[in-house]
N, CA, C and O atoms as a CHARMM CRD file, in Angstrom:
* protein
*
  336
    1    1 UNK  N    127.12600 201.69900 102.74300 PROA 1      0.00000
    2    1 UNK  CA   127.82600 202.38600 103.70900 PROA 1      0.00000
    3    1 UNK  C    127.56400 202.68800 104.78200 PROA 1      0.00000
    4    1 UNK  O    126.87100 203.60900 105.21600 PROA 1      0.00000
    5    2 UNK  N    128.29700 201.65800 105.41900 PROA 2      0.00000
    6    2 UNK  CA   127.56500 202.16600 107.24000 PROA 2      0.00000
    7    2 UNK  C    127.72400 204.01400 107.58200 PROA 2      0.00000
    8    2 UNK  O    128.48000 204.61100 106.81500 PROA 2      0.00000
    9    3 UNK  N    127.28700 204.53800 108.28100 PROA 3      0.00000
   10    3 UNK  CA   127.64700 205.61100 108.91700 PROA 3      0.00000
   11    3 UNK  C    128.51700 205.33100 109.97000 PROA 3      0.00000
   12    3 UNK  O    128.61400 204.34700 110.70400 PROA 3      0.00000
   13    4 UNK  N    129.17700 206.45900 109.90200 PROA 4      0.00000
   14    4 UNK  CA   130.60300 206.31400 111.21100 PROA 4      0.00000
   15    4 UNK  C    129.81700 207.31300 112.94200 PROA 4      0.00000
   16    4 UNK  O    130.05800 208.39400 113.47800 PROA 4      0.00000
   17    5 UNK  N    129.00100 206.32900 113.18400 PROA 5      0.00000
   18    5 UNK  CA   128.63700 206.82600 114.44000 PROA 5      0.00000
   19    5 UNK  C    129.98400 206.42000 115.59200 PROA 5      0.00000
   20    5 UNK  O    130.91000 207.19000 115.84800 PROA 5      0.00000
   21    6 UNK  N    129.87800 205.58700 115.94300 PROA 6      0.00000
   22    6 UNK  CA   131.44800 205.33700 116.73600 PROA 6      0.00000
   23    6 UNK  C    132.32900 205.91400 116.58800 PROA 6      0.00000
   24    6 UNK  O    133.20500 205.99300 117.45000 PROA 6      0.00000
   25    7 UNK  N    132.38400 206.49500 115.47300 PROA 7      0.00000
   26    7 UNK  CA   133.94600 207.52600 115.79700 PROA 7      0.00000
   27    7 UNK  C    133.84300 208.79300 116.01300 PROA 7      0.00000
   28    7 UNK  O    134.84800 209.50000 115.94500 PROA 7      0.00000
   29    8 UNK  N    131.90100 209.61800 116.48800 PROA 8      0.00000
   30    8 UNK  CA   132.33000 210.16900 117.08300 PROA 8      0.00000
   31    8 UNK  C    131.71500 210.15700 118.93000 PROA 8      0.00000
   32    8 UNK  O    131.70500 211.00000 119.82700 PROA 8      0.00000
   33    9 UNK  N    131.34000 208.95000 118.82700 PROA 9      0.00000
   34    9 UNK  CA   131.39600 208.51600 119.92300 PROA 9      0.00000
   35    9 UNK  C    132.61900 208.36300 121.27000 PROA 9      0.00000
   36    9 UNK  O    133.64600 207.69600 121.14300 PROA 9      0.00000
   37   10 UNK  N    132.23600 209.14600 122.57200 PROA 10     0.00000
   38   10 UNK  CA   133.76000 209.15600 123.39600 PROA 10     0.00000
   39   10 UNK  C    132.68000 208.68100 124.51100 PROA 10     0.00000
   40   10 UNK  O    131.45600 208.76000 124.61500 PROA 10     0.00000
   41   11 UNK  N    133.83600 208.10100 125.36500 PROA 11     0.00000
   42   11 UNK  CA   133.42600 207.16700 126.61000 PROA 11     0.00000
   43   11 UNK  C    134.63200 207.86800 127.31800 PROA 11     0.00000
   44   11 UNK  O    135.63900 208.25500 126.72300 PROA 11     0.00000
   45   12 UNK  N    134.38500 207.99600 128.79200 PROA 12     0.00000
   46   12 UNK  CA   135.69100 208.38600 129.70400 PROA 12     0.00000
   47   12 UNK  C    136.35800 207.21200 130.05900 PROA 12     0.00000
   48   12 UNK  O    135.73900 206.14700 130.03900 PROA 12     0.00000
   49   13 UNK  N    137.52300 207.25700 130.37800 PROA 13     0.00000
   50   13 UNK  CA   138.51800 206.22500 130.59200 PROA 13     0.00000
   51   13 UNK  C    139.36200 206.78600 131.73200 PROA 13     0.00000
   52   13 UNK  O    140.17300 207.70800 131.65400 PROA 13     0.00000
   53   14 UNK  N    138.92200 205.84000 133.14600 PROA 14     0.00000
   54   14 UNK  CA   139.41500 206.29700 134.33700 PROA 14     0.00000
   55   14 UNK  C    140.99600 205.13700 134.85600 PROA 14     0.00000
   56   14 UNK  O    141.20900 203.94200 135.05900 PROA 14     0.00000
   57   15 UNK  N    141.48400 205.96200 134.86300 PROA 15     0.00000
   58   15 UNK  CA   142.71900 204.93900 135.63600 PROA 15     0.00000
   59   15 UNK  C    142.98700 204.35200 137.22200 PROA 15     0.00000
   60   15 UNK  O    143.96000 204.94600 137.68700 PROA 15     0.00000
   61   16 UNK  N    142.66800 203.79900 137.76500 PROA 16     0.00000
   62   16 UNK  CA   142.34600 203.83300 139.55000 PROA 16     0.00000
   63   16 UNK  C    143.56100 203.16400 139.59000 PROA 16     0.00000
   64   16 UNK  O    143.54300 202.00400 139.17800 PROA 16     0.00000
   65   17 UNK  N    144.78600 203.69400 140.05300 PROA 17     0.00000
   66   17 UNK  CA   146.46900 203.32500 140.49200 PROA 17     0.00000
   67   17 UNK  C    146.49800 203.10300 141.70800 PROA 17     0.00000
   68   17 UNK  O    147.42100 202.36100 142.04300 PROA 17     0.00000
   69   18 UNK  N    145.62400 203.57900 142.78400 PROA 18     0.00000
   70   18 UNK  CA   145.70100 202.85800 144.13800 PROA 18     0.00000
   71   18 UNK  C    144.50700 203.19700 145.09300 PROA 18     0.00000
   72   18 UNK  O    143.83000 204.14800 144.70200 PROA 18     0.00000
   73   19 UNK  N    144.09400 202.58700 146.31700 PROA 19     0.00000
   74   19 UNK  CA   143.29700 202.62100 146.93700 PROA 19     0.00000
   75   19 UNK  C    143.15500 202.62300 148.67500 PROA 19     0.00000
   76   19 UNK  O    144.06400 202.10900 149.32700 PROA 19     0.00000
   77   20 UNK  N    142.56100 202.92600 149.02300 PROA 20     0.00000
   78   20 UNK  CA   142.67600 202.82700 150.75500 PROA 20     0.00000
   79   20 UNK  C    141.82700 203.55100 151.31900 PROA 20     0.00000
   80   20 UNK  O    141.52400 204.68200 150.93600 PROA 20     0.00000
   81   21 UNK  N    141.25500 202.84100 152.50000 PROA 21     0.00000
   82   21 UNK  CA   140.36500 203.62400 153.67300 PROA 21     0.00000
   83   21 UNK  C    140.78300 204.63300 154.49200 PROA 21     0.00000
   84   21 UNK  O    141.89200 204.43900 154.98900 PROA 21     0.00000
   85   22 UNK  N    140.20400 205.70300 154.79800 PROA 22     0.00000
   86   22 UNK  CA   140.41500 206.56700 155.88200 PROA 22     0.00000
   87   22 UNK  C    139.64400 207.06200 156.25200 PROA 22     0.00000
   88   22 UNK  O    138.80000 207.62200 155.55400 PROA 22     0.00000
   89   23 UNK  N    139.65800 207.02200 158.25800 PROA 23     0.00000
   90   23 UNK  CA   138.16900 207.75800 158.79000 PROA 23     0.00000
   91   23 UNK  C    138.19100 208.91500 158.14000 PROA 23     0.00000
   92   23 UNK  O    139.02000 209.56500 157.50300 PROA 23     0.00000
   93   24 UNK  N    136.75900 209.04400 158.54700 PROA 24     0.00000
   94   24 UNK  CA   136.24000 209.95100 158.53000 PROA 24     0.00000
   95   24 UNK  C    136.64800 211.72800 158.96800 PROA 24     0.00000
   96   24 UNK  O    136.54400 212.80900 158.38900 PROA 24     0.00000
   97   25 UNK  N    137.18100 211.22200 160.39800 PROA 25     0.00000
   98   25 UNK  CA   137.55700 212.43100 160.74100 PROA 25     0.00000
   99   25 UNK  C    138.99200 212.94400 160.81700 PROA 25     0.00000
  100   25 UNK  O    139.29500 213.95400 161.45300 PROA 25     0.00000
  101   26 UNK  N    140.20300 211.89600 159.86400 PROA 26     0.00000
  102   26 UNK  CA   140.86700 212.46300 159.38400 PROA 26     0.00000
  103   26 UNK  C    140.52600 213.02500 158.37300 PROA 26     0.00000
  104   26 UNK  O    140.51200 214.25400 158.31200 PROA 26     0.00000
  105   27 UNK  N    140.14100 212.16700 157.25200 PROA 27     0.00000
  106   27 UNK  CA   139.44100 212.80900 156.16400 PROA 27     0.00000
  107   27 UNK  C    139.22200 214.61100 156.10100 PROA 27     0.00000
  108   27 UNK  O    139.40800 215.29100 155.09200 PROA 27     0.00000
  109   28 UNK  N    138.78000 215.13400 157.47400 PROA 28     0.00000
  110   28 UNK  CA   138.06900 216.08200 157.51600 PROA 28     0.00000
  111   28 UNK  C    139.32300 217.22700 157.80400 PROA 28     0.00000
  112   28 UNK  O    139.18100 218.44300 157.66900 PROA 28     0.00000
  113   29 UNK  N    140.57900 216.53500 158.23200 PROA 29     0.00000
  114   29 UNK  CA   141.62700 217.09900 158.68900 PROA 29     0.00000
  115   29 UNK  C    142.67600 217.40800 157.78300 PROA 29     0.00000
  116   29 UNK  O    143.70900 217.95800 158.16500 PROA 29     0.00000
  117   30 UNK  N    142.43500 217.03400 156.42200 PROA 30     0.00000
  118   30 UNK  CA   143.43900 217.02300 155.48300 PROA 30     0.00000
  119   30 UNK  C    143.72900 218.01700 154.88800 PROA 30     0.00000
  120   30 UNK  O    142.82100 218.84200 154.78600 PROA 30     0.00000
  121   31 UNK  N    144.69100 218.26200 154.43700 PROA 31     0.00000
  122   31 UNK  CA   146.04800 219.37600 154.32700 PROA 31     0.00000
  123   31 UNK  C    146.81400 219.31200 153.11800 PROA 31     0.00000
  124   31 UNK  O    147.05700 218.18300 152.69300 PROA 31     0.00000
  125   32 UNK  N    147.30200 220.43900 152.39100 PROA 32     0.00000
  126   32 UNK  CA   147.89700 219.91800 151.03000 PROA 32     0.00000
  127   32 UNK  C    149.13800 219.73000 151.79000 PROA 32     0.00000
  128   32 UNK  O    149.43500 220.22600 152.87700 PROA 32     0.00000
  129   33 UNK  N    149.95200 218.77300 150.89500 PROA 33     0.00000
  130   33 UNK  CA   151.11200 218.56400 151.56100 PROA 33     0.00000
  131   33 UNK  C    151.05900 216.96000 152.69400 PROA 33     0.00000
  132   33 UNK  O    151.97400 216.19700 153.00500 PROA 33     0.00000
  133   34 UNK  N    149.95200 216.94900 152.96900 PROA 34     0.00000
  134   34 UNK  CA   149.85300 215.44800 153.78900 PROA 34     0.00000
  135   34 UNK  C    150.13000 214.38100 153.15300 PROA 34     0.00000
  136   34 UNK  O    150.28700 214.37700 151.93200 PROA 34     0.00000
  137   35 UNK  N    150.20100 213.60800 153.70100 PROA 35     0.00000
  138   35 UNK  CA   150.77500 212.21100 152.86000 PROA 35     0.00000
  139   35 UNK  C    149.80700 211.04600 153.28000 PROA 35     0.00000
  140   35 UNK  O    149.56700 210.57800 154.39200 PROA 35     0.00000
  141   36 UNK  N    149.26900 210.69100 151.87800 PROA 36     0.00000
  142   36 UNK  CA   148.26400 209.25700 152.92300 PROA 36     0.00000
  143   36 UNK  C    148.57100 207.73100 152.15300 PROA 36     0.00000
  144   36 UNK  O    148.82800 207.49000 150.97300 PROA 36     0.00000
  145   37 UNK  N    148.44100 206.89100 153.24200 PROA 37     0.00000
  146   37 UNK  CA   149.15700 206.01200 153.39200 PROA 37     0.00000
  147   37 UNK  C    148.18400 204.88000 152.26800 PROA 37     0.00000
  148   37 UNK  O    147.04100 205.33400 152.30800 PROA 37     0.00000
  149   38 UNK  N    148.19700 203.87400 151.50300 PROA 38     0.00000
  150   38 UNK  CA   147.82700 203.43600 150.41200 PROA 38     0.00000
  151   38 UNK  C    147.55600 201.94600 151.03500 PROA 38     0.00000
  152   38 UNK  O    148.18400 201.32800 151.89400 PROA 38     0.00000
  153   39 UNK  N    146.65900 201.67700 150.46000 PROA 39     0.00000
  154   39 UNK  CA   146.55600 199.65600 150.92300 PROA 39     0.00000
  155   39 UNK  C    146.94200 198.46800 149.95800 PROA 39     0.00000
  156   39 UNK  O    146.89300 197.26200 150.19700 PROA 39     0.00000
  157   40 UNK  N    147.42400 199.25400 148.55800 PROA 40     0.00000
  158   40 UNK  CA   147.60500 199.08900 147.59900 PROA 40     0.00000
  159   40 UNK  C    149.21600 199.26000 147.31300 PROA 40     0.00000
  160   40 UNK  O    149.66500 200.37000 147.60000 PROA 40     0.00000
  161   41 UNK  N    150.17100 198.25900 146.76400 PROA 41     0.00000
  162   41 UNK  CA   151.53400 198.59200 146.83200 PROA 41     0.00000
  163   41 UNK  C    151.73600 198.81600 145.27100 PROA 41     0.00000
  164   41 UNK  O    150.88200 198.50100 144.44200 PROA 41     0.00000
  165   42 UNK  N    153.23200 199.52500 144.89300 PROA 42     0.00000
  166   42 UNK  CA   153.13800 199.69100 143.76800 PROA 42     0.00000
  167   42 UNK  C    153.50900 198.61300 142.65800 PROA 42     0.00000
  168   42 UNK  O    153.39800 198.73500 141.43800 PROA 42     0.00000
  169   43 UNK  N    153.87600 197.76000 143.23000 PROA 43     0.00000
  170   43 UNK  CA   153.55200 196.57500 142.45700 PROA 43     0.00000
  171   43 UNK  C    152.45100 196.23200 141.95600 PROA 43     0.00000
  172   43 UNK  O    152.59400 195.23500 141.24700 PROA 43     0.00000
  173   44 UNK  N    151.24600 196.66400 142.00800 PROA 44     0.00000
  174   44 UNK  CA   149.78900 195.85800 142.15000 PROA 44     0.00000
  175   44 UNK  C    149.30200 196.95300 140.57600 PROA 44     0.00000
  176   44 UNK  O    149.18400 198.17700 140.51000 PROA 44     0.00000
  177   45 UNK  N    149.15300 196.09000 139.69600 PROA 45     0.00000
  178   45 UNK  CA   148.65800 196.64900 138.21000 PROA 45     0.00000
  179   45 UNK  C    147.02500 197.75300 138.59400 PROA 45     0.00000
  180   45 UNK  O    146.02000 197.54300 139.27200 PROA 45     0.00000
  181   46 UNK  N    147.47600 198.86100 137.78600 PROA 46     0.00000
  182   46 UNK  CA   146.47900 199.58500 137.79000 PROA 46     0.00000
  183   46 UNK  C    144.95100 199.00100 137.23400 PROA 46     0.00000
  184   46 UNK  O    144.89700 198.03600 136.47000 PROA 46     0.00000
  185   47 UNK  N    143.96400 199.57800 137.62600 PROA 47     0.00000
  186   47 UNK  CA   142.51300 199.46100 136.89100 PROA 47     0.00000
  187   47 UNK  C    142.06500 200.15200 135.98900 PROA 47     0.00000
  188   47 UNK  O    142.44100 201.32100 135.91300 PROA 47     0.00000
  189   48 UNK  N    141.35800 199.75100 135.27400 PROA 48     0.00000
  190   48 UNK  CA   141.22400 200.60200 133.88800 PROA 48     0.00000
  191   48 UNK  C    139.86000 200.76100 133.97400 PROA 48     0.00000
  192   48 UNK  O    139.34800 199.73100 134.41200 PROA 48     0.00000
  193   49 UNK  N    139.04300 201.64800 133.73000 PROA 49     0.00000
  194   49 UNK  CA   137.79500 201.91400 133.62900 PROA 49     0.00000
  195   49 UNK  C    137.74800 202.19100 132.67500 PROA 49     0.00000
  196   49 UNK  O    138.58000 202.95000 132.17700 PROA 49     0.00000
  197   50 UNK  N    136.45200 201.53500 131.83500 PROA 50     0.00000
  198   50 UNK  CA   135.55200 202.54200 130.84200 PROA 50     0.00000
  199   50 UNK  C    134.19900 202.51400 130.60700 PROA 50     0.00000
  200   50 UNK  O    133.33400 201.77800 130.13100 PROA 50     0.00000
  201   51 UNK  N    134.38200 203.92900 131.28000 PROA 51     0.00000
  202   51 UNK  CA   132.74500 204.89000 131.91200 PROA 51     0.00000
  203   51 UNK  C    132.83300 204.16600 132.96700 PROA 51     0.00000
  204   51 UNK  O    133.85900 204.52100 133.54700 PROA 51     0.00000
  205   52 UNK  N    132.37300 203.42900 133.47400 PROA 52     0.00000
  206   52 UNK  CA   132.14300 203.22100 135.06300 PROA 52     0.00000
  207   52 UNK  C    132.12700 201.28100 135.17400 PROA 52     0.00000
  208   52 UNK  O    131.42800 200.65200 135.96800 PROA 52     0.00000
  209   53 UNK  N    133.17400 200.61200 134.06000 PROA 53     0.00000
  210   53 UNK  CA   133.28800 199.56300 134.14700 PROA 53     0.00000
  211   53 UNK  C    134.60900 198.93100 134.32400 PROA 53     0.00000
  212   53 UNK  O    135.43700 199.01100 133.41700 PROA 53     0.00000
  213   54 UNK  N    134.88100 198.28600 135.46600 PROA 54     0.00000
  214   54 UNK  CA   136.56500 197.96400 135.25200 PROA 54     0.00000
  215   54 UNK  C    136.85500 196.89000 134.14100 PROA 54     0.00000
  216   54 UNK  O    136.23600 195.84800 133.92700 PROA 54     0.00000
  217   55 UNK  N    137.90300 197.38100 133.51600 PROA 55     0.00000
  218   55 UNK  CA   137.85500 196.24600 132.14900 PROA 55     0.00000
  219   55 UNK  C    139.03600 195.75000 131.78600 PROA 55     0.00000
  220   55 UNK  O    139.10700 194.79100 131.01700 PROA 55     0.00000
  221   56 UNK  N    140.38600 196.50600 132.43500 PROA 56     0.00000
  222   56 UNK  CA   141.67000 196.02300 132.20800 PROA 56     0.00000
  223   56 UNK  C    142.36300 195.99000 133.19700 PROA 56     0.00000
  224   56 UNK  O    141.97000 196.58900 134.19800 PROA 56     0.00000
  225   57 UNK  N    143.49100 195.34500 133.21400 PROA 57     0.00000
  226   57 UNK  CA   144.43900 195.94700 134.59400 PROA 57     0.00000
  227   57 UNK  C    145.57300 196.32500 133.29400 PROA 57     0.00000
  228   57 UNK  O    145.66900 196.03800 132.10000 PROA 57     0.00000
  229   58 UNK  N    146.29300 197.08400 134.22400 PROA 58     0.00000
  230   58 UNK  CA   147.17600 197.51600 133.67700 PROA 58     0.00000
  231   58 UNK  C    148.83800 198.09500 134.56200 PROA 58     0.00000
  232   58 UNK  O    148.78400 198.17400 135.79000 PROA 58     0.00000
  233   59 UNK  N    150.01400 198.40900 133.94300 PROA 59     0.00000
  234   59 UNK  CA   151.00600 198.90400 134.51200 PROA 59     0.00000
  235   59 UNK  C    150.84200 200.46400 133.74400 PROA 59     0.00000
  236   59 UNK  O    150.58300 200.65200 132.55500 PROA 59     0.00000
  237   60 UNK  N    151.07000 201.47400 134.77300 PROA 60     0.00000
  238   60 UNK  CA   151.18400 203.20400 134.74300 PROA 60     0.00000
  239   60 UNK  C    152.38000 203.55100 134.51100 PROA 60     0.00000
  240   60 UNK  O    153.21600 203.29900 135.37800 PROA 60     0.00000
  241   61 UNK  N    152.78300 204.21500 133.29400 PROA 61     0.00000
  242   61 UNK  CA   154.32200 204.45500 132.97900 PROA 61     0.00000
  243   61 UNK  C    154.14200 206.26100 132.29200 PROA 61     0.00000
  244   61 UNK  O    153.34400 207.16500 132.54100 PROA 61     0.00000
  245   62 UNK  N    155.01000 206.17200 131.60800 PROA 62     0.00000
  246   62 UNK  CA   154.98600 207.38700 130.43000 PROA 62     0.00000
  247   62 UNK  C    155.21400 206.72400 128.94700 PROA 62     0.00000
  248   62 UNK  O    155.84600 205.70200 128.67800 PROA 62     0.00000
  249   63 UNK  N    154.51000 207.60900 128.06400 PROA 63     0.00000
  250   63 UNK  CA   154.80400 207.77800 126.48800 PROA 63     0.00000
  251   63 UNK  C    155.61000 209.05700 126.12800 PROA 63     0.00000
  252   63 UNK  O    154.88600 210.04100 125.98000 PROA 63     0.00000
  253   64 UNK  N    156.68800 209.23100 125.98600 PROA 64     0.00000
  254   64 UNK  CA   157.58700 210.34600 126.56500 PROA 64     0.00000
  255   64 UNK  C    157.35600 211.24700 127.41500 PROA 64     0.00000
  256   64 UNK  O    157.87900 211.04000 128.51000 PROA 64     0.00000
  257   65 UNK  N    156.66600 212.32400 127.29700 PROA 65     0.00000
  258   65 UNK  CA   156.25300 212.99000 128.05000 PROA 65     0.00000
  259   65 UNK  C    154.60200 212.69700 129.14200 PROA 65     0.00000
  260   65 UNK  O    154.49900 212.78900 130.36500 PROA 65     0.00000
  261   66 UNK  N    153.69400 212.39400 128.27600 PROA 66     0.00000
  262   66 UNK  CA   152.96900 211.56200 128.53300 PROA 66     0.00000
  263   66 UNK  C    152.67500 210.44400 129.25000 PROA 66     0.00000
  264   66 UNK  O    153.06800 209.30500 128.99600 PROA 66     0.00000
  265   67 UNK  N    151.45500 211.04500 130.82500 PROA 67     0.00000
  266   67 UNK  CA   151.07600 209.66100 131.55000 PROA 67     0.00000
  267   67 UNK  C    150.68800 208.43800 130.22300 PROA 67     0.00000
  268   67 UNK  O    150.51500 208.72500 129.03900 PROA 67     0.00000
  269   68 UNK  N    150.63500 207.31700 130.72000 PROA 68     0.00000
  270   68 UNK  CA   149.95800 206.17000 129.83100 PROA 68     0.00000
  271   68 UNK  C    149.67200 204.97000 130.49100 PROA 68     0.00000
  272   68 UNK  O    150.15800 204.89800 131.62000 PROA 68     0.00000
  273   69 UNK  N    149.06500 204.07500 130.13600 PROA 69     0.00000
  274   69 UNK  CA   148.83300 202.89100 130.94400 PROA 69     0.00000
  275   69 UNK  C    149.39600 201.88400 130.03800 PROA 69     0.00000
  276   69 UNK  O    149.17800 202.19000 128.86600 PROA 69     0.00000
  277   70 UNK  N    150.20000 200.52500 130.21200 PROA 70     0.00000
  278   70 UNK  CA   149.98600 199.47800 129.05700 PROA 70     0.00000
  279   70 UNK  C    149.19500 198.65200 129.76700 PROA 70     0.00000
  280   70 UNK  O    149.52500 198.31100 130.90300 PROA 70     0.00000
  281   71 UNK  N    147.87600 198.16200 129.10000 PROA 71     0.00000
  282   71 UNK  CA   147.21700 197.29800 129.01800 PROA 71     0.00000
  283   71 UNK  C    148.03400 195.92400 129.02000 PROA 71     0.00000
  284   71 UNK  O    148.92600 195.63200 128.22300 PROA 71     0.00000
  285   72 UNK  N    147.43300 194.93500 130.34500 PROA 72     0.00000
  286   72 UNK  CA   148.00400 193.71000 130.40700 PROA 72     0.00000
  287   72 UNK  C    146.67500 192.65200 130.22200 PROA 72     0.00000
  288   72 UNK  O    146.47900 191.96100 129.22200 PROA 72     0.00000
  289   73 UNK  N    146.07700 192.68500 131.06800 PROA 73     0.00000
  290   73 UNK  CA   144.82200 191.15700 130.99100 PROA 73     0.00000
  291   73 UNK  C    143.87200 192.45800 131.47100 PROA 73     0.00000
  292   73 UNK  O    143.96800 193.41200 132.24400 PROA 73     0.00000
  293   74 UNK  N    142.85100 191.87200 130.48500 PROA 74     0.00000
  294   74 UNK  CA   141.14400 191.71500 130.35900 PROA 74     0.00000
  295   74 UNK  C    140.44100 190.93300 131.45400 PROA 74     0.00000
  296   74 UNK  O    140.33500 189.71300 131.58500 PROA 74     0.00000
  297   75 UNK  N    139.91200 192.08600 132.33000 PROA 75     0.00000
  298   75 UNK  CA   139.14100 191.71800 133.22500 PROA 75     0.00000
  299   75 UNK  C    137.92200 190.73300 132.58600 PROA 75     0.00000
  300   75 UNK  O    137.56000 190.80800 131.41200 PROA 75     0.00000
  301   76 UNK  N    137.43600 189.92500 133.44300 PROA 76     0.00000
  302   76 UNK  CA   136.23200 189.09200 132.96500 PROA 76     0.00000
  303   76 UNK  C    135.39300 189.46500 133.75800 PROA 76     0.00000
  304   76 UNK  O    135.50700 189.79200 134.93900 PROA 76     0.00000
  305   77 UNK  N    134.16300 189.39500 132.81900 PROA 77     0.00000
  306   77 UNK  CA   132.68800 189.94500 133.15900 PROA 77     0.00000
  307   77 UNK  C    132.38400 189.57800 134.68100 PROA 77     0.00000
  308   77 UNK  O    132.19300 190.50500 135.46800 PROA 77     0.00000
  309   78 UNK  N    132.33600 188.30500 135.10700 PROA 78     0.00000
  310   78 UNK  CA   132.16100 187.76200 136.03300 PROA 78     0.00000
  311   78 UNK  C    132.91800 188.22700 137.35700 PROA 78     0.00000
  312   78 UNK  O    132.51700 188.14300 138.51800 PROA 78     0.00000
  313   79 UNK  N    134.24800 188.79400 136.82000 PROA 79     0.00000
  314   79 UNK  CA   135.32300 189.14700 137.74600 PROA 79     0.00000
  315   79 UNK  C    134.72100 191.07300 137.72900 PROA 79     0.00000
  316   79 UNK  O    134.72900 191.51200 138.87900 PROA 79     0.00000
  317   80 UNK  N    134.41600 191.77200 137.03200 PROA 80     0.00000
  318   80 UNK  CA   134.51200 192.80600 137.12300 PROA 80     0.00000
  319   80 UNK  C    133.87000 193.47000 138.97000 PROA 80     0.00000
  320   80 UNK  O    134.43600 194.37300 139.58600 PROA 80     0.00000
  321   81 UNK  N    132.76600 192.79500 139.41100 PROA 81     0.00000
  322   81 UNK  CA   132.36900 193.19200 140.57600 PROA 81     0.00000
  323   81 UNK  C    133.57600 193.18000 141.86200 PROA 81     0.00000
  324   81 UNK  O    133.27400 193.62100 142.97100 PROA 81     0.00000
  325   82 UNK  N    135.33600 192.47600 141.49700 PROA 82     0.00000
  326   82 UNK  CA   135.50300 192.20000 142.09000 PROA 82     0.00000
  327   82 UNK  C    136.46200 193.85800 142.30800 PROA 82     0.00000
  328   82 UNK  O    136.81200 194.28900 143.40600 PROA 82     0.00000
  329   83 UNK  N    136.67500 194.42300 141.21100 PROA 83     0.00000
  330   83 UNK  CA   137.28500 195.99300 141.19200 PROA 83     0.00000
  331   83 UNK  C    136.23900 197.05100 141.41900 PROA 83     0.00000
  332   83 UNK  O    136.74600 198.11200 141.78400 PROA 83     0.00000
  333   84 UNK  N    135.06900 197.07300 141.32200 PROA 84     0.00000
  334   84 UNK  CA   133.97100 198.03700 141.11500 PROA 84     0.00000
  335   84 UNK  C    134.08100 198.59400 142.47200 PROA 84     0.00000
  336   84 UNK  O    133.32900 199.50000 142.83000 PROA 84     0.00000
């Protein structure tokens, strides 16, 4: 019987919902309640990172009261750098 070493391993999962660019002078002045305009639209898929590697595109939503993401597409290795 093989040891169950994979059962004990954990890897961080990060879901990038949106992105944008902000000038440094604006960054220094951010305050609670400010609104940031982002470069992505709400229709664009979220990027799901396993560790530091982008691996999936998905649709964010809810599963009951918990936040969730439905995986919709695998990111091919040769396309990973487009999402990093």
